[in-house]
N, C-alpha and C positions, 0 to 999 in steps of 0.2 A: 384362210384354209378351212375347209369343211370338216366338221367332226361327224363321222359315220357311226351309227349304233344299230344293232340288230333288234328290232321290235319284239321278236319272240323271246328275247332274254330279259325283258323288262317285267317288273312286278306290277300289279294293278296300281298301287300308289304312284309309281313312276310314270305309268301311262296317263293317269289322271293329272299329273302335274306337267305334262307336255304342253307347251304353247300351242295354240290352235293353228299357227302359221308354219309349224314345222312340216316340211314335205315328207311324205312317206312314199316309198318306191316299191313297186311290185316287180321283181326281176322276171323276165320272160326269156327263156332259152339259156344256153350255156355260155354265151359270149357277153354277159353283162359286165359293163365296165363302169364301176361306181364313180371314178374320177370324171369320166366323160359325161355321165348323167348330171353330176354336181355342176359341171361347166355349163351344161345346157339349161340348168335351172338357175343360173346366175350366181353360182358358188354360195349357197346359203350357209349360215353359221353351223347348222346341224341338219343332218339328213338321215332319216330312218329307213332301214332295209327291211321290208317284209319277208316272210318266208317264201321261198321261190316255188313256182308252179313247175311240175305237177304235184310236188310233194306236200306243200302247205304245212299245216300244223300236224305233226305226227300223232296218230292215234285218234284223230277226230272222226274219220270215216268208220272205223271199227265200232266206236261207241254209238254211232247213229243207227247202226244195223241191229235188228232185234232178234 
């Protein structure tokens, strides 16, 4: 069974400790089905979910404007 985690909830040390073969998925649209994606990836042990588009990481756009 695949363990899902939200990448944006990790701290920097947790990100640094992630094995390099852990898949990270960027959800597109509102019909994202994590179980289906895991099956398509061969049911990995862990699967990271990146923040969805169009929102991404909150506050990043505002800080880039000057």
